[in-house]
C-alpha positions in Angstrom: 0.0 0.0 0.0 1.7 3.2 -1.1 1.7 6.5 0.7 0.6 8.3 -2.5 3.2 11.1 -2.4 1.1 13.2 -4.8 -1.1 13.9 -1.8 1.8 15.7 -0.2 1.8 14.2 3.2 5.6 13.6 3.3 6.3 16.7 1.3 4.4 18.6 4.0 6.5 16.9 6.7 9.7 18.1 5.1 8.5 21.6 5.2 8.0 21.5 9.0 11.4 23.0 9.7 10.5 25.0 12.8 13.0 24.9 15.6 11.8 23.6 19.0 12.6 25.6 22.1 14.8 22.8 23.6 17.2 20.2 22.3 18.3 21.8 19.0 21.2 19.9 17.5 22.5 18.0 14.4 22.7 14.3 14.0 23.9 11.9 11.3 22.2 8.5 11.0 22.5 5.5 8.7 19.6 3.5 7.3 20.7 0.1 6.1 18.6 -2.5 4.2 19.5 -6.2 4.2 18.7 -6.6 0.6 16.5 -5.2 -2.2 16.7 -2.4 -4.7 15.3 0.4 -2.4 13.8 3.7 -3.5 11.9 6.4 -1.7 12.1 9.6 0.2 13.0 10.9 3.7 10.6 13.1 5.5 11.1 14.9 8.8 8.8 16.4 11.4 10.4 18.9 13.9 13.7 19.3 12.1 15.2 19.3 8.6 17.4 17.2 6.3 20.5 18.8 5.0 21.9 16.0 3.0 21.4 12.4 1.8 24.5 10.2 0.9 24.7 6.8 -0.6 26.8 4.9 2.0 26.7 1.3 0.7 25.6 0.1 -2.7 25.0 2.1 -5.8 22.4 4.7 -6.3 21.4 8.3 -6.6 20.0 11.0 -4.3 18.1 14.2 -5.2 17.2 16.4 -2.3 15.0 14.2 -0.1 14.7 11.3 -2.6 16.9 8.3 -3.0 17.1 5.4 -5.4 19.4 2.4 -5.4 20.2 1.0 -8.8 21.2 -2.5 -7.6 19.7 -5.2 -5.5 21.6 -6.1 -2.3 22.8 -4.7 1.0 22.3 -0.9 0.6 22.7 1.9 3.1 21.9 5.6 3.2 23.4 8.3 5.5 21.0 11.0 6.5 22.3 14.4 7.9 19.7 15.9 10.2 19.7 19.5 11.3 17.9 21.6 13.9 16.5 18.5 15.5 15.0 17.9 19.0 16.2 14.8 20.8 14.4 15.4 24.1 11.6 13.3 25.5 8.1 14.6 25.2 6.1 16.3 22.5 8.0 18.0 19.7 10.7 15.4 19.4 12.0 14.9 15.8 10.4 12.1 13.8 11.9 10.7 10.6 9.8 9.0 8.0 11.3 6.6 5.5 8.9 6.3 2.6 10.4 3.1 1.2 7.6 1.2 -0.4 6.1 -1.2 0.3 7.6 -1.0 3.8 7.5 2.7 4.8 8.1 3.5 8.5 8.9 6.3 10.9 10.9 6.6 14.1 11.8 9.1 16.8 15.3 10.3 16.0 16.0 10.3 19.8 15.5 6.5 19.7 18.5 5.9 17.4 21.3 4.5 19.7 24.1 2.0 19.5 22.9 0.0 22.5 19.5 -0.6 21.1 19.5 0.0 17.3 16.2 0.3 15.5 16.1 -3.2 13.9 12.9 -4.1 11.9 13.4 -7.6 10.5 9.9 -7.6 9.0 11.1 -4.9 6.7 14.7 -6.0 6.5 16.0 -2.6 7.7 17.9 -1.1 10.6 18.8 2.5 11.7 22.1 3.4 13.5 24.1 6.4 14.3 26.3 7.1 11.2 29.5 6.5 13.2 28.5 3.0 14.3 30.6 0.7 12.1 28.4 -2.4 12.5 26.8 -4.0 9.4 23.2 -5.2 9.2 24.4 -8.7 9.9 26.4 -7.5 12.9 23.3 -5.9 14.4 21.1 -8.8 13.6 23.6 -11.2 15.2 23.8 -9.0 18.3 20.1 -8.8 18.8 19.6 -12.5 18.3 22.4 -13.4 20.7 20.5 -11.8 23.6 17.9 -14.5 23.2 15.3 -12.1 24.6 11.6 -12.6 23.9 8.5 -10.6 23.3 5.8 -10.9 25.9 3.8 -13.1 23.5 6.8 -15.3 23.0 7.4 -15.6 26.7 3.8 -16.7 27.1 4.0 -19.2 24.2 7.2 -20.7 25.5 6.3 -21.0 29.1 4.6 -24.0 30.7 0.9 -23.9 30.4 -0.7 -23.3 33.8 -4.0 -21.9 32.6 -6.7 -21.9 35.2 -8.4 -19.5 37.6 -6.1 -20.8 40.3 -3.0 -19.8 38.3 -4.0 -16.1 38.3 -6.2 -15.5 41.4 -3.3 -14.5 43.6 -1.8 -12.1 41.1 -4.9 -10.2 40.0 -7.3 -7.9 41.7 -10.0 -9.5 43.8 -13.0 -7.1 43.6 -16.4 -7.8 45.1 -19.3 -6.3 43.2 -22.7 -5.2 44.6 -25.4 -7.7 43.7 -28.4 -6.9 41.5 -31.6 -8.9 42.0 -34.9 -8.7 40.1 -37.4 -10.7 38.1 -36.2 -10.3 34.5 -37.9 -8.0 32.0 -39.0 -5.7 34.8 -36.8 -2.6 35.4 -37.5 -2.7 39.2 -34.1 -3.8 40.4 -32.7 -4.1 44.0 -29.0 -3.4 44.5 -27.5 -5.2 47.6 -24.3 -3.6 48.8 -22.7 -5.6 51.7 -20.5 -3.7 54.2 -18.5 -6.7 55.3 -17.2 -7.3 51.8 -15.1 -4.7 49.9 -18.0 -3.4 47.8 -18.2 -0.1 49.6 -16.9 1.8 52.7 -20.3 1.6 54.3 -21.1 0.7 57.9 -23.9 -1.8 57.1 -25.6 -3.7 54.3 -27.6 -1.4 52.0 -30.7 -2.2 49.9 -31.2 0.3 47.0 -34.3 0.0 45.0 -33.7 1.1 41.4 -35.7 1.6 38.2 -33.0 0.3 35.9 -30.2 2.5 37.2 -32.4 5.4 38.4 -32.9 5.6 42.1 -36.4 5.3 43.4 -37.0 8.7 45.0 -39.7 9.1 47.7 -41.4 12.2 49.1 -40.8 10.6 52.5 -37.1 10.8 51.8 -37.3 14.4 50.8 -37.5 13.4 47.1 -34.1 11.8 47.5 -33.1 8.2 46.7 -34.6 5.4 48.8 -32.0 3.3 50.6 -32.4 0.9 53.5 -29.7 -0.1 56.0 -29.8 -3.5 57.7 -27.4 -5.9 59.3 -27.0 -9.3 61.0 -24.3 -9.9 63.5 -22.5 -7.5 65.8 -21.1 -5.2 63.1 -17.9 -4.3 61.2 -14.9 -5.9 62.9 -11.3 -6.7 62.1 -12.0 -10.0 60.4 -13.0 -10.7 56.8 -15.7 -13.1 57.8 -18.4 -13.2 55.1 -18.7 -15.4 52.0 -21.3 -15.2 49.3 -22.6 -17.5 46.6 -25.4 -17.7 44.0 -28.0 -20.3 44.4 -26.8 -23.5 42.7 -23.8 -21.4 41.6 -25.7 -19.5 39.0 -29.3 -18.4 39.9 -29.9 -14.7 40.8 -30.6 -15.7 44.4 -28.0 -14.5 46.8 -26.7 -16.7 49.7 -24.2 -15.3 52.2 -22.6 -16.8 55.3 -21.3 -14.5 58.1 -19.2 -16.2 60.8 -19.4 -14.0 63.9 -17.4 -16.2 66.3 -19.7 -19.0 67.4 -22.8 -17.7 65.5 -23.1 -18.4 61.8 -25.6 -16.3 59.9 -26.8 -18.1 56.7 -28.8 -15.5 54.7 -30.8 -15.8 51.5 -32.0 -12.9 49.4 -34.1 -12.9 46.2 -36.8 -10.9 44.4 -40.4 -12.0 43.6 -43.8 -10.3 43.5 -46.1 -8.8 46.1 -49.0 -11.2 45.3 -48.3 -13.2 42.2 -46.1 -16.2 41.7 -42.9 -15.7 39.8 -43.0 -18.0 36.8 -42.3 -18.0 33.1 -45.9 -17.0 32.5 -45.7 -13.9 34.6 -47.2 -10.9 33.0 -44.8 -8.4 34.5 -42.3 -6.4 32.5 -41.4 -2.8 31.6 -42.0 -1.1 28.3 -38.6 -0.9 26.7 -38.8 2.9 26.1 -39.8 3.5 29.7 -36.9 1.3 30.9 -34.6 3.1 28.5 -35.6 6.5 30.0 -34.4 5.4 33.4 -31.1 4.1 32.2 -27.8 6.0 32.0 -26.9 8.0 28.9 -30.2 7.4 27.1 -31.0 9.5 24.0 -34.4 10.1 22.4 -35.7 11.8 19.3 -38.6 14.2 19.7 -41.0 11.5 18.4 -39.6 9.0 20.9 -40.1 11.5 23.7 -43.7 11.9 22.8 -44.2 8.1 22.7 -42.5 7.8 26.1 -44.8 10.4 27.6 -47.8 8.3 26.6 -46.4 5.1 28.2 -44.7 6.4 31.3 -47.7 6.9 33.7 -49.0 3.3 33.8 -45.5 1.8 34.3 -44.6 4.1 37.2 -47.8 3.3 39.1 -48.0 -0.5 39.0 -50.8 -2.4 40.7 -48.3 -4.9 42.2 -44.8 -4.3 43.5 -41.8 -6.4 43.2 -40.5 -7.4 46.6 -37.1 -8.3 48.1 -37.4 -11.3 50.4 -34.7 -11.9 53.0 -34.1 -14.6 55.5 -31.1 -15.2 57.9 -30.8 -18.3 60.0 -28.4 -17.7 62.9 -26.9 -21.0 64.1 -24.9 -21.4 67.3 -21.9 -23.6 66.4 -20.4 -23.3 69.9 -20.8 -25.2 73.1 -22.4 -22.6 75.2 -25.4 -20.2 74.6 -24.5 -17.2 72.4 -26.3 -14.1 71.4 -27.4 -13.4 67.8 -28.0 -9.8 66.7 -30.3 -8.5 64.0 -31.2 -5.0 62.7 -34.3 -4.6 60.5 -34.0 -2.2 57.5 -34.3 1.5 58.2 -34.1 4.4 55.8 -30.7 5.8 54.8 -27.2 4.5 54.4 -25.8 5.4 57.8 -26.7 5.8 61.5 -26.9 9.6 61.1 -29.7 9.6 58.6 -32.9 10.9 60.1 -35.9 10.1 58.0 -39.2 10.1 59.9 -40.5 6.6 60.4 -41.8 4.3 63.1 -41.4 0.6 63.9 -44.5 -1.3 65.1 -43.6 -4.3 67.3 -47.1 -5.7 67.1 -46.9 -6.1 63.3 -43.2 -5.8 62.5 -44.0 -3.0 60.1 -41.6 -0.2 59.4 -43.7 2.8 58.3 -42.9 6.3 57.0 -44.7 9.2 58.6 -46.9 9.2 55.5 -48.4 5.9 56.6 -46.7 3.9 53.8 -44.9 0.7 54.9 -41.4 0.1 53.6 -40.5 -3.1 55.4 -42.1 -6.1 57.2 -39.9 -8.0 59.7 -40.4 -11.3 61.5 -38.5 -13.4 64.0 -39.2 -17.1 64.1 -42.3 -16.5 62.1 -43.7 -13.8 64.5 -43.6 -10.0 64.2 -40.1 -8.7 65.2 -40.4 -7.3 68.7 -37.9 -4.4 68.1 -36.1 -2.9 65.1 -32.8 -4.1 66.7 -32.8 -7.3 68.7 -30.4 -9.7 70.5 -31.5 -13.4 70.8 -29.8 -15.9 73.0 -29.3 -19.1 71.0 -28.5 -22.5 72.6 -25.7 -24.6 71.2 -26.8 -26.3 68.0 -30.0 -24.3 67.9 -31.0 -21.6 65.4 -33.1 -18.4 65.2 -34.7 -17.2 61.9 -34.9 -13.5 61.0 -36.9 -12.5 57.9 -38.0 -9.3 56.3 -39.5 -8.2 53.0 -39.1 -4.8 51.3 -41.5 -3.7 48.5 -39.8 -1.8 45.7 -41.9 1.2 46.6 -43.7 1.5 50.0 -47.2 0.3 50.2 -50.3 1.2 52.2 -51.1 -0.8 55.4 -53.7 -3.0 53.8 -51.3 -4.2 51.2 -48.6 -4.6 53.8 -50.9 -6.8 55.8 -51.5 -9.0 52.8 -47.7 -9.0 52.1 -47.0 -10.1 55.7 -48.9 -13.3 55.0 -46.6 -14.4 52.1 -44.6 -17.5 52.6 -40.8 -17.1 52.2 -40.4 -20.8 51.4 -43.1 -20.7 48.7 -41.7 -17.6 47.1 -38.2 -19.0 47.3 -39.3 -22.3 45.7 -41.0 -20.4 42.9 -38.0 -18.2 42.3 -35.6 -21.1 42.0 -37.9 -22.9 39.5 -38.4 -19.7 37.5 -34.6 -19.3 36.9 -34.1 -23.0 36.4 -36.8 -23.0 33.8 -35.0 -20.1 32.0 -31.8 -22.1 31.9 -33.7 -25.2 30.7 -34.6 -23.2 27.6 -31.0 -22.6 26.7 -28.2 -24.8 25.4 -26.2 -26.9 27.8 -22.5 -26.5 28.3 -20.6 -28.8 30.7 -17.0 -28.1 31.5 -14.2 -29.7 33.6 -13.7 -26.3 35.3 -16.9 -25.8 37.3 -16.3 -22.2 38.0 -16.4 -21.5 34.2 -19.5 -23.7 33.8 -21.3 -21.8 36.6 -20.2 -18.4 35.1 -21.8 -19.3 31.8 -25.1 -20.1 33.5 -24.9 -17.1 35.8 -23.8 -14.9 33.0 -26.8 -15.8 30.8 -29.1 -15.0 33.6 -27.3 -11.8 34.5 -27.8 -10.6 30.9 -31.4 -11.6 31.0 -32.1 -9.9 34.4 -31.6 -6.5 32.8 -33.0 -7.1 29.3 -36.1 -5.1 29.8 -39.5 -5.3 28.0 -42.8 -7.0 28.0 -43.1 -10.7 27.3 -44.0 -12.7 25.3 -43.3 -10.8 22.0 -42.6 -7.1 22.5 -39.4 -5.2 21.9 -36.6 -5.8 24.5 -33.9 -3.3 25.6 -30.6 -5.2 26.1 -29.2 -2.9 28.8 -25.5 -3.0 29.7 -25.5 -2.6 33.4 -26.4 1.0 34.5 -26.5 2.1 30.8 -29.0 2.1 28.0 -28.4 -0.3 25.2 -25.5 0.7 22.8 -24.9 -0.8 19.4 -21.4 -1.7 20.3 -21.7 -2.8 23.9 -25.0 -4.7 23.5 -23.5 -6.8 20.7 -21.9 -9.5 22.8 -25.1 -9.8 24.9 -27.3 -10.4 21.8 -24.8 -12.7 20.2 -24.5 -14.8 23.3 -28.3 -15.1 23.4 -27.9 -16.4 19.8 -25.1 -18.8 20.8 -27.2 -20.3 23.6 -30.3 -20.8 21.5 -32.3 -17.8 22.7 -33.0 -16.7 19.2 -36.3 -15.0 20.0 -34.7 -12.9 22.8 -31.9 -12.0 20.4 -34.3 -10.9 17.7 -36.5 -8.8 20.1 -33.3 -7.2 21.4 -32.3 -6.2 17.9 -35.8 -4.8 17.4 -34.8 -2.1 20.0 -32.3 -0.7 17.5 -34.7 -0.8 14.6 -37.5 0.7 16.6 -35.3 3.6 17.8 -33.7 4.1 14.4 -33.9 7.8 13.4 -36.0 8.8 10.4 -32.8 9.2 8.3 -31.5 5.7 9.2 -29.0 6.9 11.9 -28.9 4.7 15.0 -27.8 6.4 18.2 -29.0 5.6 21.7 -26.3 6.6 24.1 -24.1 9.4 25.1 -23.5 10.9 21.7 -21.7 7.8 20.5 -21.6 7.8 16.7 -20.5 4.2 16.2 -23.8 2.5 16.9 -25.2 2.3 13.3 -22.5 0.1 12.0 -22.2 -2.0 15.1 -26.0 -2.6 15.3 -26.1 -3.6 11.6 -23.2 -6.1 12.2 -25.1 -7.8 15.1 -28.2 -8.0 12.9 -26.0 -9.7 10.3 -24.7 -12.1 13.0 -28.3 -12.9 14.0 -29.0 -13.8 10.4 -25.9 -16.0 10.2 -27.1 -17.9 13.3 -30.7 -18.3 12.2 -31.0 -17.8 8.5 -34.3 -16.1 9.4 -35.5 -14.9 6.0 -38.8 -13.8 7.3 -37.1 -11.4 9.7 -34.8 -10.3 6.9 -37.7 -9.4 4.7 -39.4 -7.5 7.5 -36.3 -5.6 8.4 -34.9 -5.1 4.9 -36.2 -1.5 4.5 -34.7 -0.4 7.8 -31.4 -2.2 7.1 -31.2 -0.4 3.8 -32.1 2.9 5.3 -29.2 2.7 7.8 -26.8 1.5 5.1 -27.7 4.4 2.9 -27.3 6.8 5.8 -23.8 5.4 6.2 -23.1 5.8 2.5 -24.2 9.5 2.6 -22.1 10.1 5.7 -19.1 8.5 4.0 -19.5 10.5 0.9 -19.0 13.7 2.9 -15.3 12.8 3.3 -14.6 12.1 -0.4 -12.5 15.3 -0.6 -9.1 15.8 -2.2 -7.5 17.0 0.9 -8.4 13.8 2.6 -7.1 11.5 -0.1 -5.1 8.7 1.4 -5.7 9.9 5.0 -9.4 9.8 5.8 -10.9 9.8 2.3 -14.2 7.9 2.2 -14.1 7.5 6.0 -16.7 8.8 8.5 -15.7 10.8 11.5 -17.1 10.9 15.0 -16.6 9.7 18.6 -16.9 6.1 19.5 -17.0 6.3 23.3 -16.8 8.8 26.1 -13.7 10.7 25.0 -14.7 13.6 22.7 -12.5 12.5 19.9 -14.4 13.4 16.7 -11.9 12.0 14.2 -11.8 9.5 11.3 -11.4 6.7 13.8 -10.6 3.1 12.6 -13.0 1.6 15.2 -15.8 3.8 13.8 -15.1 2.9 10.2 -14.4 -0.8 11.0 -17.8 -1.2 12.5 -19.4 0.7 9.6 -17.7 -1.5 7.0 -18.6 -4.8 8.7 -22.2 -3.6 9.3 -22.5 -2.6 5.6 -21.1 -6.0 4.5 -23.5 -7.9 6.7 -26.5 -5.9 5.3 -25.4 -6.8 1.8 -25.2 -10.4 2.9 -28.7 -10.4 4.4 -30.2 -8.6 1.3 -28.5 -11.1 -1.0 -30.0 -14.0 0.9 -33.5 -12.8 0.2 -32.8 -11.7 -3.4 -33.1 -8.0 -2.7 -32.2 -5.8 -5.7 -30.0 -3.5 -3.6 -27.7 -6.2 -2.3 -25.1 -5.8 -5.0 -24.9 -2.0 -4.7 -24.4 -2.2 -0.9 -21.9 -5.0 -1.3 -19.8 -2.9 -3.7 -20.0 0.1 -1.5 -18.8 -2.0 1.5 -15.8 -3.3 -0.6 -14.9 0.3 -1.6 -15.1 1.4 2.0 -12.8 -1.4 3.0 -10.3 -0.3 0.4 -10.4 3.3 1.6 -9.9 2.3 5.2 -6.9 0.1 4.3 -5.3 2.9 2.2 -5.5 5.3 5.1 -4.4 2.8 7.6 -1.2 1.9 5.9 -0.5 5.5 5.2 -0.7 6.5 8.9 1.0 3.4 9.9 4.0 4.6 7.9 3.9 7.9 9.8 3.6 6.4 13.3 7.0 5.9 15.1 8.1 2.3 15.6 8.6 1.0 19.1 10.9 -1.6 20.7 9.7 -5.2 21.5 10.9 -7.5 24.1 13.0 -9.6 21.7 15.2 -6.6 20.7 13.4 -5.9 17.4 11.3 -2.8 16.6 7.7 -2.8 15.4 5.6 -0.4 13.3 2.6 1.1 15.0 -0.7 2.8 14.1 -2.7 5.5 15.7 -6.4 5.2 16.4 -7.5 7.6 13.7 -6.1 9.1 10.5 -5.5 12.6 11.8 -2.9 11.4 14.3 0.8 11.0 13.6 1.5 8.3 16.2 0.3 6.5 19.2 -1.5 8.9 21.6 0.1 7.3 24.6 3.6 8.3 23.3 2.6 12.0 23.3 3.9 13.0 19.9 2.1 16.3 20.3 1.6 18.4 23.4 -1.8 16.9 24.4 -3.2 15.1 27.4 -4.9 11.8 27.0 -5.5 10.4 30.5 -9.0 9.0 30.7 -10.9 6.3 32.6 -7.9 5.3 34.7 -5.3 4.9 32.0 -3.2 6.6 29.3 -4.0 3.7 26.9 -7.8 4.2 26.1 -7.6 5.4 22.5 -4.7 3.3 21.4 -5.6 0.0 23.1 -9.3 -0.1 23.6 -10.6 2.1 20.7 -7.8 1.7 18.3 -6.7 0.0 15.1 -7.1 -3.6 16.4 -10.8 -3.1 15.6 -9.8 -3.3 11.9 -8.8 -7.0 12.5 -12.0 -7.7 14.5 -14.1 -6.0 11.8 -12.5 -7.9 8.9 -10.8 -4.9 7.3 -7.4 -6.6 8.0 -7.0 -10.4 7.9 -5.9 -11.8 11.3 -2.9 -13.5 9.7 -1.6 -10.7 7.5 1.7 -9.1 8.7 0.2 -5.7 9.6 -2.3 -7.4 11.9 0.4 -9.3 13.7 2.4 -6.1 14.1 -0.7 -4.6 15.8 -0.9 -7.5 18.2 2.9 -7.5 18.9 3.2 -3.8 20.0 -0.2 -3.8 21.8 1.0 -6.7 23.9 4.3 -4.9 24.7 2.9 -1.5 25.5 -0.7 -1.7 26.5 -1.3 -5.0 28.3 -0.6 -6.3 31.8 -1.0 -10.0 32.3 -1.9 -9.9 28.5 -5.0 -7.9 29.5 -5.8 -4.3 28.7 -6.0 -1.6 31.4 -9.1 -0.1 33.0 -11.9 -1.6 30.8 -10.1 -4.6 29.3 -12.9 -6.2 27.4 -12.8 -3.2 25.0 -9.6 -4.6 23.6 -10.2 -7.0 20.7 -6.9 -8.8 20.9 -8.3 -12.0 22.4 -10.6 -12.5 19.5 -7.5 -12.4 17.3 -5.5 -14.7 19.5 -8.4 -17.2 19.4 -8.7 -16.8 15.6 -5.0 -17.6 15.3 -5.1 -20.5 17.7 -2.7 -18.8 20.2 -3.8 -20.9 23.1 -1.4 -19.8 25.8 -1.7 -16.0 25.1 -5.5 -16.4 24.8 -5.8 -18.2 28.1 -3.6 -15.7 29.9 -5.9 -12.9 28.7 -9.0 -14.9 29.4 -8.2 -15.8 33.0 -6.4 -12.6 34.0 -9.3 -10.5 32.8 -12.2 -12.2 34.4 -10.3 -13.0 37.6 -9.7 -9.3 38.1 -13.0 -7.8 36.9 -15.6 -10.3 38.1 -16.8 -10.9 41.6 -15.3 -14.3 42.4 -18.3 -15.4 44.5 -21.3 -14.0 42.5 -19.7 -13.7 39.1 -21.1 -10.2 38.4 -18.7 -7.8 36.6 -17.5 -4.3 37.2 -17.1 -2.1 34.1 -13.7 -0.8 35.1 -10.8 -2.1 37.1 -11.2 0.8 39.5 -14.7 -0.3 40.7 -17.0 1.8 38.5 -20.4 0.7 37.3 -21.6 -2.7 38.7 -23.4 -5.5 37.0 -21.8 -4.5 33.7 -23.2 -7.0 31.2 -21.1 -5.7 28.3 -18.0 -7.0 30.1 -19.8 -10.1 31.1 -21.1 -10.6 27.5 -17.6 -10.5 26.1 -16.4 -12.9 28.7 -19.1 -15.3 27.6 -18.3 -14.8 23.9 -14.6 -15.4 24.7 -15.7 -18.7 26.3 -17.7 -19.5 23.2 -14.7 -18.8 20.9 -12.6 -21.0 23.1 -15.1 -23.8 22.7 -16.2 -23.3 19.1 -15.5 -20.8 16.4 -16.4 -20.5 12.7 -13.8 -20.0 10.1 -15.5 -19.6 6.7 -16.9 -23.0 5.9 -14.9 -24.7 8.6 -15.8 -25.2 12.3 -13.0 -25.1 14.9 -13.7 -26.9 18.2 -11.7 -26.5 21.5 -9.2 -24.3 19.6 -7.8 -22.6 22.8 -9.1 -24.7 25.7 -6.7 -25.4 28.6 -5.0 -28.8 28.1 -5.9 -29.5 31.8 -9.4 -29.9 30.6 -8.4 -33.1 28.9 -7.0 -34.7 32.1 -8.1 -38.3 32.6 -11.9 -38.6 33.2 -12.7 -35.0 32.2 -15.3 -34.2 29.6 -16.7 -31.3 27.6 -20.3 -31.3 26.5 -22.0 -28.8 24.2 -25.6 -29.6 23.6 -27.7 -27.3 21.5 -25.3 -24.4 21.1 -26.0 -22.4 18.0 -23.5 -21.5 15.3 -23.4 -20.2 11.7 -24.0 -23.8 10.8 -27.0 -24.2 13.1 -27.3 -26.3 16.2 -24.3 -28.3 17.4 -23.9 -31.3 19.7 -20.3 -32.0 20.7 -18.7 -34.2 23.3 -15.1 -34.8 24.2 -14.1 -37.3 26.8 -10.6 -38.0 28.1 -9.5 -41.6 28.8 -5.8 -40.8 28.8 -5.4 -43.2 31.7 -6.5 -45.9 29.3 -4.5 -44.3 26.5 -7.0 -42.4 24.4 -9.2 -39.3 24.0 -12.4 -39.5 22.0 -14.8 -36.8 20.6 -18.0 -36.7 18.7 -19.5 -33.8 16.8 -23.0 -33.6 15.3 -24.4 -30.8 13.2 -28.1 -31.3 12.8 -29.0 -28.3 10.7 -29.1 -27.9 6.9 -26.0 -25.5 6.9 -23.3 -27.9 7.9 -19.6 -27.0 7.8 -17.5 -28.5 5.1 -14.6 -29.1 7.5 -14.4 -29.7 11.2 -11.2 -29.2 13.1 -11.2 -30.6 16.7 -8.3 -29.8 19.0 -7.7 -32.4 21.6 -4.6 -31.5 23.6 -3.0 -34.2 25.7 -2.6 -32.9 29.3 1.0 -33.9 29.3 1.8 -32.9 25.7 2.0 -36.5 24.5 1.6 -37.1 20.7 -0.8 -39.6 19.4 0.5 -42.8 17.9 -2.8 -43.5 16.0 -5.7 -41.3 14.8 -9.1 -42.5 13.8 -11.7 -40.3 12.1 -9.6 -37.7 10.5 -6.1 -36.3 9.7 -3.9 -35.2 12.6 -2.2 -31.8 12.6 0.6 -32.0 15.1 1.2 -28.2 15.3 -2.3 -27.5 16.3 -3.0 -30.8 18.1 -6.1 -31.1 16.0 -8.0 -33.7 14.1 -9.2 -32.4 10.7 -12.4 -33.9 9.3 -13.0 -33.0 5.7 -16.1 -33.6 3.7 -18.0 -33.5 7.0 -21.5 -35.1 6.5 -23.1 -33.9 9.7 -21.7 -36.4 12.2 -18.2 -37.6 13.1 -16.3 -39.5 15.8 -12.6 -39.0 16.2 -10.2 -40.9 18.5 -6.6 -40.2 19.5 -4.6 -43.1 20.8 -1.5 -42.4 22.8 
């Protein structure tokens, strides 16, 4: 890909001859190529070039141009004047436009100790007085035997498991969200004895989506209720928590307060009705959206919202938080157990007017509305705070229920008659029935198996709307749905067989589409149109739902045409080769309104998927949209390679140097390297734009192939500069490198990223995720969604007409007696049934795969790694690839059995 010098980018660089305030000096450097007949030009930013000289080989120079006339080991000496070699912005950058391998470097980085050596391009840069040849430098670098971070991971023993990372990653507890699914009435439980908050007691916070329930009794402030069991906050970390059956949205906790153990259970059900799959309760998606963070509405949507809001905010039945704590004396003498019933506020000093009635156990605001009903051993609690002497081996039972909004005394009296046991049984069955409708995944590592189930239900808990067939809002924690961040949620629904839930979630984006085709729902983000179209295309790949495609076609086409019109605005001569044919706008919170690669990557892949859907139903516009997508891809690639040539190279851990690329076309280098005097710190890191919103999206969005050299360069320098434990900083699931590692079958790097990220970001007991590594935004289902999709890629991943199974699983999962079962998972090829069972104690591993749909893969590749790295002596059912430890089944007919004998 050429820089297209006629566009004047490098010519413009050579004219930037201003003298920086500090560090002015002259420097001679030598650029030497291993082989080839090189030709090009030298550009400079923050300095000037006084002379070019042929140092080795034969050739000609003319001002800033050079041309070698013979193939071979050629070298060029460059005399630089008025340069700045200091650190920080304004440092001199040299660009070598030597096609097809143009590159740039900070002049200050040219040293004898660590020469700029780029073996991918066969070039090095030295001080001119360094006598070493290319071969000398290459030999010196290789002799160090140093490794990149990826090489270190690849060459190290595989120890991939949660246990291998838990002691070297953050351990962050997350507040628990409980609800009934579809209904935006959520309860947040924040426990003081964990590290969730600095509070003095447990806090119940009723929410409508993320919006606090405000009450006139609380001065129109947020309703919160403080409660506790036990004596209070002490020096010991003495509480543990767990979800019911490891996955259901029912919270169990155990507090050990010396001899008294408090076993508590918390869940949400209804005031009167049974919680079941047939429940009529839900929240209109627009109303739920209006109570979620960052929402955006058109004027028409605001009017529609006003018509729906009133009924939803005044329900005839409340959701209710049910709580029970059984205090058991495990000692040998009588001990006291302490309980405090919920009271308004988040601290002892809060003074809302309320009363506690010992005859009923009612806690009542001055208005007469009841906010809590408490019992002890089935009878009304005798006092808001109480101490009970418990004999050894005996127990005392404390219960309360909190309606989402306070109720009158008559409703409170009816609520007091509800059976905790009955509601608990109903709640368990409700969530179990939900799971029964999904695919089954059984894994050797039970933590991961539980996280898959819990994750699916966490997503479902805040996918708001009315069942059985209305539009759903796939919220992402505290935020409204976003085309980018809701995508893993919807695609995991597809993967687990919840096709109807996925379709109704996509309808949210179609229903909220602007009249001109623009899709924007959150915080001014401009990336949603392409991302939403991509997910719609993924839905079609999973389902081949032509009926949906025909119904949605006009809206898909409207959004595609909107993107085309938007793209046409940048078809200007001054943008040629550097933003031409690319849209500009911000993709996340930072106000970076540029021609971003993430923005354009999503727009391209969205357009491509629209063309694919339209072609499948014989739509006349399919060819036009497909050609437009291809042209867009070509424009993105041209700009990408041009700015990659202008972005300074960086050193890798093996002593080589690697080209880099900025996150948008206007930039001249990585933002984190501060080429210009700007500040980029955001969301807890300097790496946001480069690592989480940057050019790796071009690989994920199919603009760059995962196995082409430029893509690998992106992965190499990202891993060196921007990852810790091979995971990104702050909001690590925004980095798309683990998709690329999965695609390339890089099992050890993939697993390092996989385990390090979820171990740090997810609650290790309840499996709920934070958004950021600095404890911001709980129950973040975008992060949880990508964790679930990474798990899916580890287990199965499509590659054209081929299906890859177990491509990056830990080899420990194939220890003797272990098994992996996938039953009913959905893919581009329809439903799959896969089982692998290890009998390595008896000398073999066996696997079966069945594709029951009518879109079967042509090839199936099944990776079955031996736990001790043994190689098979015999293979049945396919051809063995030793490098990937996989059995390849060609001409797959829908069912296959393979067996490796060791």
